[in-house]
PDB file of N, CA, C and O in Angstrom:
ATOM      1  N   MET A   1       0.483  -1.371  -0.274  1.00  0.00           N
ATOM      2  CA  MET A   1      -0.009   0.065  -0.148  1.00  0.00           C
ATOM      3  C   MET A   1       0.796   1.215   0.017  1.00  0.00           C
ATOM      4  O   MET A   1       0.614   2.272  -0.587  1.00  0.00           O
ATOM      5  N   PHE A   2       1.848   0.957   0.988  1.00  0.00           N
ATOM      6  CA  PHE A   2       2.675   1.984   0.978  1.00  0.00           C
ATOM      7  C   PHE A   2       4.129   1.962   0.642  1.00  0.00           C
ATOM      8  O   PHE A   2       5.060   2.438   1.292  1.00  0.00           O
ATOM      9  N   ASN A   3       4.157   1.137  -0.825  1.00  0.00           N
ATOM     10  CA  ASN A   3       5.610   0.880  -1.702  1.00  0.00           C
ATOM     11  C   ASN A   3       5.942   2.014  -1.931  1.00  0.00           C
ATOM     12  O   ASN A   3       7.169   1.921  -1.901  1.00  0.00           O
ATOM     13  N   ARG A   4       5.626   3.398  -2.218  1.00  0.00           N
ATOM     14  CA  ARG A   4       6.089   4.383  -3.039  1.00  0.00           C
ATOM     15  C   ARG A   4       7.041   5.444  -1.945  1.00  0.00           C
ATOM     16  O   ARG A   4       7.957   6.245  -2.131  1.00  0.00           O
ATOM     17  N   LEU A   5       6.155   4.887  -0.545  1.00  0.00           N
ATOM     18  CA  LEU A   5       6.974   6.012   0.215  1.00  0.00           C
ATOM     19  C   LEU A   5       8.082   5.450   0.841  1.00  0.00           C
ATOM     20  O   LEU A   5       7.881   4.492   1.588  1.00  0.00           O
ATOM     21  N   ASP A   6       9.232   5.871   0.677  1.00  0.00           N
ATOM     22  CA  ASP A   6      10.412   5.450   0.975  1.00  0.00           C
ATOM     23  C   ASP A   6      10.297   5.485   2.988  1.00  0.00           C
ATOM     24  O   ASP A   6       9.622   6.297   3.621  1.00  0.00           O
ATOM     25  N   ASP A   7      11.187   4.336   3.608  1.00  0.00           N
ATOM     26  CA  ASP A   7      11.517   4.489   5.032  1.00  0.00           C
ATOM     27  C   ASP A   7      11.216   6.204   5.576  1.00  0.00           C
ATOM     28  O   ASP A   7       9.996   6.292   5.708  1.00  0.00           O
ATOM     29  N   GLN A   8      11.580   6.942   5.767  1.00  0.00           N
ATOM     30  CA  GLN A   8      12.385   7.778   6.025  1.00  0.00           C
ATOM     31  C   GLN A   8      10.716   8.728   5.933  1.00  0.00           C
ATOM     32  O   GLN A   8      10.350   9.695   6.601  1.00  0.00           O
ATOM     33  N   THR A   9       9.973   7.946   4.801  1.00  0.00           N
ATOM     34  CA  THR A   9       9.132   9.205   4.683  1.00  0.00           C
ATOM     35  C   THR A   9       7.688   9.126   5.438  1.00  0.00           C
ATOM     36  O   THR A   9       7.034  10.107   5.793  1.00  0.00           O
ATOM     37  N   LEU A  10       7.328   7.773   5.609  1.00  0.00           N
ATOM     38  CA  LEU A  10       6.695   6.862   6.274  1.00  0.00           C
ATOM     39  C   LEU A  10       7.052   6.933   7.484  1.00  0.00           C
ATOM     40  O   LEU A  10       6.200   7.189   8.334  1.00  0.00           O
ATOM     41  N   SER A  11       8.531   6.702   7.881  1.00  0.00           N
ATOM     42  CA  SER A  11       8.037   7.125   9.632  1.00  0.00           C
ATOM     43  C   SER A  11       7.714   8.287   9.927  1.00  0.00           C
ATOM     44  O   SER A  11       6.922   8.421  10.860  1.00  0.00           O
ATOM     45  N   GLU A  12       8.120   9.242   9.372  1.00  0.00           N
ATOM     46  CA  GLU A  12       7.561  11.270   9.450  1.00  0.00           C
ATOM     47  C   GLU A  12       6.593  10.808   9.047  1.00  0.00           C
ATOM     48  O   GLU A  12       5.984  10.465  10.060  1.00  0.00           O
ATOM     49  N   VAL A  13       5.794  10.460   7.874  1.00  0.00           N
ATOM     50  CA  VAL A  13       3.736  10.111   8.356  1.00  0.00           C
ATOM     51  C   VAL A  13       3.837   9.888   9.553  1.00  0.00           C
ATOM     52  O   VAL A  13       4.364  10.701  10.313  1.00  0.00           O
ATOM     53  N   TYR A  14       3.568   9.252   9.771  1.00  0.00           N
ATOM     54  CA  TYR A  14       3.961   7.928  11.435  1.00  0.00           C
ATOM     55  C   TYR A  14       3.603   8.585  12.470  1.00  0.00           C
ATOM     56  O   TYR A  14       2.768   8.347  13.342  1.00  0.00           O
ATOM     57  N   TYR A  15       4.668   9.866  12.205  1.00  0.00           N
ATOM     58  CA  TYR A  15       4.899  10.090  13.635  1.00  0.00           C
ATOM     59  C   TYR A  15       3.768  12.088  13.740  1.00  0.00           C
ATOM     60  O   TYR A  15       3.306  12.842  14.596  1.00  0.00           O
ATOM     61  N   GLU A  16       3.869  12.004  12.497  1.00  0.00           N
ATOM     62  CA  GLU A  16       3.090  12.761  12.429  1.00  0.00           C
ATOM     63  C   GLU A  16       1.756  13.163  12.573  1.00  0.00           C
ATOM     64  O   GLU A  16       1.135  14.176  12.891  1.00  0.00           O
ATOM     65  N   ALA A  17       1.560  12.133  12.262  1.00  0.00           N
ATOM     66  CA  ALA A  17      -0.239  11.467  11.869  1.00  0.00           C
ATOM     67  C   ALA A  17      -0.102  11.517  13.652  1.00  0.00           C
ATOM     68  O   ALA A  17      -0.516  12.580  14.115  1.00  0.00           O
ATOM     69  N   ILE A  18       0.258  10.825  14.366  1.00  0.00           N
ATOM     70  CA  ILE A  18       0.450  10.392  16.255  1.00  0.00           C
ATOM     71  C   ILE A  18      -0.094  11.869  16.180  1.00  0.00           C
ATOM     72  O   ILE A  18      -1.207  12.198  15.769  1.00  0.00           O
ATOM     73  N   ARG A  19       1.474  13.174  16.927  1.00  0.00           N
ATOM     74  CA  ARG A  19       1.292  14.492  16.642  1.00  0.00           C
ATOM     75  C   ARG A  19      -0.155  14.838  16.687  1.00  0.00           C
ATOM     76  O   ARG A  19      -0.668  15.347  17.683  1.00  0.00           O
ATOM     77  N   LEU A  20      -0.880  14.524  15.475  1.00  0.00           N
ATOM     78  CA  LEU A  20      -2.051  15.345  14.985  1.00  0.00           C
ATOM     79  C   LEU A  20      -3.398  14.700  15.816  1.00  0.00           C
ATOM     80  O   LEU A  20      -4.251  15.370  16.398  1.00  0.00           O
ATOM     81  N   ASN A  21      -3.371  13.841  15.754  1.00  0.00           N
ATOM     82  CA  ASN A  21      -4.192  12.696  17.110  1.00  0.00           C
ATOM     83  C   ASN A  21      -4.932  12.484  16.408  1.00  0.00           C
ATOM     84  O   ASN A  21      -6.077  12.774  16.755  1.00  0.00           O
ATOM     85  N   LEU A  22      -4.690  11.715  14.692  1.00  0.00           N
ATOM     86  CA  LEU A  22      -5.277  11.736  13.393  1.00  0.00           C
ATOM     87  C   LEU A  22      -6.062  10.080  13.900  1.00  0.00           C
ATOM     88  O   LEU A  22      -5.802   9.392  14.887  1.00  0.00           O
ATOM     89  N   ASP A  23      -6.952   9.866  12.921  1.00  0.00           N
ATOM     90  CA  ASP A  23      -7.276   8.594  13.095  1.00  0.00           C
ATOM     91  C   ASP A  23      -6.806   7.670  13.556  1.00  0.00           C
ATOM     92  O   ASP A  23      -5.820   7.575  12.824  1.00  0.00           O
ATOM     93  N   THR A  24      -6.695   6.485  14.557  1.00  0.00           N
ATOM     94  CA  THR A  24      -6.501   5.521  15.144  1.00  0.00           C
ATOM     95  C   THR A  24      -5.993   4.613  14.410  1.00  0.00           C
ATOM     96  O   THR A  24      -4.798   4.341  14.299  1.00  0.00           O
ATOM     97  N   ASP A  25      -7.555   3.756  13.505  1.00  0.00           N
ATOM     98  CA  ASP A  25      -6.743   3.181  12.244  1.00  0.00           C
ATOM     99  C   ASP A  25      -5.898   4.192  10.725  1.00  0.00           C
ATOM    100  O   ASP A  25      -4.814   3.882  10.229  1.00  0.00           O
ATOM    101  N   PHE A  26      -6.276   4.703  10.533  1.00  0.00           N
ATOM    102  CA  PHE A  26      -4.991   5.153   9.318  1.00  0.00           C
ATOM    103  C   PHE A  26      -3.706   5.389  10.224  1.00  0.00           C
ATOM    104  O   PHE A  26      -2.666   5.716   9.652  1.00  0.00           O
ATOM    105  N   ILE A  27      -3.722   5.198  12.023  1.00  0.00           N
ATOM    106  CA  ILE A  27      -2.191   4.939  12.359  1.00  0.00           C
ATOM    107  C   ILE A  27      -1.980   3.818  12.854  1.00  0.00           C
ATOM    108  O   ILE A  27      -0.830   3.674  13.270  1.00  0.00           O
ATOM    109  N   SER A  28      -2.531   3.119  12.950  1.00  0.00           N
ATOM    110  CA  SER A  28      -2.323   1.434  12.526  1.00  0.00           C
ATOM    111  C   SER A  28      -2.209   0.835  11.566  1.00  0.00           C
ATOM    112  O   SER A  28      -2.024  -0.351  11.840  1.00  0.00           O
ATOM    113  N   ILE A  29      -2.229   1.164   9.775  1.00  0.00           N
ATOM    114  CA  ILE A  29      -2.323   0.715   8.684  1.00  0.00           C
ATOM    115  C   ILE A  29      -0.390   1.145   8.956  1.00  0.00           C
ATOM    116  O   ILE A  29       0.280   0.274   9.510  1.00  0.00           O
ATOM    117  N   LEU A  30      -0.194   1.513   8.836  1.00  0.00           N
ATOM    118  CA  LEU A  30       1.581   3.390   8.801  1.00  0.00           C
ATOM    119  C   LEU A  30       2.297   2.889   9.885  1.00  0.00           C
ATOM    120  O   LEU A  30       3.437   3.320  10.060  1.00  0.00           O
ATOM    121  N   LYS A  31       1.564   1.563  11.097  1.00  0.00           N
ATOM    122  CA  LYS A  31       2.718   1.272  11.852  1.00  0.00           C
ATOM    123  C   LYS A  31       2.958  -0.059  11.898  1.00  0.00           C
ATOM    124  O   LYS A  31       3.691  -0.608  12.721  1.00  0.00           O
ATOM    125  N   GLU A  32       2.196  -0.725  10.802  1.00  0.00           N
ATOM    126  CA  GLU A  32       1.837  -2.494  10.309  1.00  0.00           C
ATOM    127  C   GLU A  32       2.782  -2.137   9.424  1.00  0.00           C
ATOM    128  O   GLU A  32       3.825  -2.786   9.506  1.00  0.00           O
ATOM    129  N   GLU A  33       2.699  -0.783   8.094  1.00  0.00           N
ATOM    130  CA  GLU A  33       3.179  -0.520   7.417  1.00  0.00           C
ATOM    131  C   GLU A  33       5.038  -1.333   7.644  1.00  0.00           C
ATOM    132  O   GLU A  33       5.685  -2.287   7.212  1.00  0.00           O
ATOM    133  N   LEU A  34       5.239   0.168   8.879  1.00  0.00           N
ATOM    134  CA  LEU A  34       7.036  -0.418   9.228  1.00  0.00           C
ATOM    135  C   LEU A  34       7.432  -1.304   9.965  1.00  0.00           C
ATOM    136  O   LEU A  34       8.609  -1.535  10.239  1.00  0.00           O
ATOM    137  N   ASP A  35       6.398  -1.928  10.382  1.00  0.00           N
ATOM    138  CA  ASP A  35       6.535  -3.085  11.455  1.00  0.00           C
ATOM    139  C   ASP A  35       6.891  -4.032  10.718  1.00  0.00           C
ATOM    140  O   ASP A  35       7.823  -4.716  11.140  1.00  0.00           O
ATOM    141  N   ALA A  36       6.100  -4.496   8.995  1.00  0.00           N
ATOM    142  CA  ALA A  36       6.359  -5.031   8.172  1.00  0.00           C
ATOM    143  C   ALA A  36       7.892  -4.224   7.614  1.00  0.00           C
ATOM    144  O   ALA A  36       8.630  -5.182   7.382  1.00  0.00           O
ATOM    145  N   ARG A  37       8.490  -3.241   7.379  1.00  0.00           N
ATOM    146  CA  ARG A  37       9.470  -3.101   6.848  1.00  0.00           C
ATOM    147  C   ARG A  37      10.780  -3.111   8.000  1.00  0.00           C
ATOM    148  O   ARG A  37      11.812  -2.460   7.834  1.00  0.00           O
ATOM    149  N   GLY A  38      10.549  -3.849   9.001  1.00  0.00           N
ATOM    150  CA  GLY A  38      11.625  -3.637   9.853  1.00  0.00           C
ATOM    151  C   GLY A  38      11.305  -2.376  10.604  1.00  0.00           C
ATOM    152  O   GLY A  38      10.377  -2.971  11.151  1.00  0.00           O
ATOM    153  N   LEU A  39      11.251  -1.481  10.993  1.00  0.00           N
ATOM    154  CA  LEU A  39      11.318  -0.413  11.680  1.00  0.00           C
ATOM    155  C   LEU A  39      10.482  -0.048  12.894  1.00  0.00           C
ATOM    156  O   LEU A  39       9.299  -0.030  13.236  1.00  0.00           O
ATOM    157  N   ASP A  40      12.496   0.421  13.697  1.00  0.00           N
ATOM    158  CA  ASP A  40      11.885   0.304  15.293  1.00  0.00           C
ATOM    159  C   ASP A  40      10.215   2.499  15.144  1.00  0.00           C
ATOM    160  O   ASP A  40      10.253   3.682  14.804  1.00  0.00           O
ATOM    161  N   THR A  41       9.502   1.736  15.554  1.00  0.00           N
ATOM    162  CA  THR A  41       8.888   3.016  15.833  1.00  0.00           C
ATOM    163  C   THR A  41       8.813   3.284  17.895  1.00  0.00           C
ATOM    164  O   THR A  41       8.329   4.276  18.440  1.00  0.00           O
ATOM    165  N   GLU A  42       9.442   2.078  18.612  1.00  0.00           N
ATOM    166  CA  GLU A  42       8.907   2.299  19.850  1.00  0.00           C
ATOM    167  C   GLU A  42       9.488   3.529  20.521  1.00  0.00           C
ATOM    168  O   GLU A  42       8.801   3.783  21.511  1.00  0.00           O
ATOM    169  N   LYS A  43      10.276   4.212  20.403  1.00  0.00           N
ATOM    170  CA  LYS A  43      11.782   4.313  21.114  1.00  0.00           C
ATOM    171  C   LYS A  43      11.064   6.437  20.781  1.00  0.00           C
ATOM    172  O   LYS A  43      10.965   7.431  21.500  1.00  0.00           O
ATOM    173  N   GLN A  44      10.767   6.116  19.337  1.00  0.00           N
ATOM    174  CA  GLN A  44      10.363   7.979  19.076  1.00  0.00           C
ATOM    175  C   GLN A  44       9.116   7.763  19.250  1.00  0.00           C
ATOM    176  O   GLN A  44       8.589   8.870  19.140  1.00  0.00           O
ATOM    177  N   THR A  45       8.078   6.751  19.521  1.00  0.00           N
ATOM    178  CA  THR A  45       6.910   6.869  20.031  1.00  0.00           C
ATOM    179  C   THR A  45       6.600   7.681  21.481  1.00  0.00           C
ATOM    180  O   THR A  45       5.944   8.700  21.695  1.00  0.00           O
ATOM    181  N   MET A  46       7.088   7.105  22.064  1.00  0.00           N
ATOM    182  CA  MET A  46       7.824   6.787  23.288  1.00  0.00           C
ATOM    183  C   MET A  46       8.146   8.740  23.749  1.00  0.00           C
ATOM    184  O   MET A  46       7.790   9.607  24.547  1.00  0.00           O
ATOM    185  N   GLU A  47       8.921   8.542  22.743  1.00  0.00           N
ATOM    186  CA  GLU A  47       9.853  10.700  22.201  1.00  0.00           C
ATOM    187  C   GLU A  47       8.010  11.820  22.166  1.00  0.00           C
ATOM    188  O   GLU A  47       7.653  12.812  22.801  1.00  0.00           O
ATOM    189  N   ILE A  48       7.399  11.065  21.220  1.00  0.00           N
ATOM    190  CA  ILE A  48       6.643  12.058  21.012  1.00  0.00           C
ATOM    191  C   ILE A  48       5.245  12.059  22.353  1.00  0.00           C
ATOM    192  O   ILE A  48       4.520  13.016  22.626  1.00  0.00           O
ATOM    193  N   SER A  49       5.224  10.729  22.960  1.00  0.00           N
ATOM    194  CA  SER A  49       3.984  10.819  23.978  1.00  0.00           C
ATOM    195  C   SER A  49       4.658  12.034  25.130  1.00  0.00           C
ATOM    196  O   SER A  49       3.995  12.864  25.754  1.00  0.00           O
ATOM    197  N   SER A  50       5.470  11.928  25.157  1.00  0.00           N
ATOM    198  CA  SER A  50       5.879  12.493  26.045  1.00  0.00           C
ATOM    199  C   SER A  50       6.226  14.957  26.415  1.00  0.00           C
ATOM    200  O   SER A  50       6.548  15.810  27.243  1.00  0.00           O
ATOM    201  N   LYS A  51       5.727  14.672  24.782  1.00  0.00           N
ATOM    202  CA  LYS A  51       6.027  16.063  24.524  1.00  0.00           C
ATOM    203  C   LYS A  51       4.669  16.877  24.898  1.00  0.00           C
ATOM    204  O   LYS A  51       4.629  18.101  24.775  1.00  0.00           O
TER     205      LYS A  51
END
């Protein structure tokens, strides 16, 4: 689905979606793609949550 996005762009979209409190289903789809690519989201998600 997001195969046209490079890893960096996908990560930026994911974290921006969290920051903007977008739809949880959309965030979940982004996270699934990040996980499928083997990209870590835990550390940065915790940093965003603490802001």
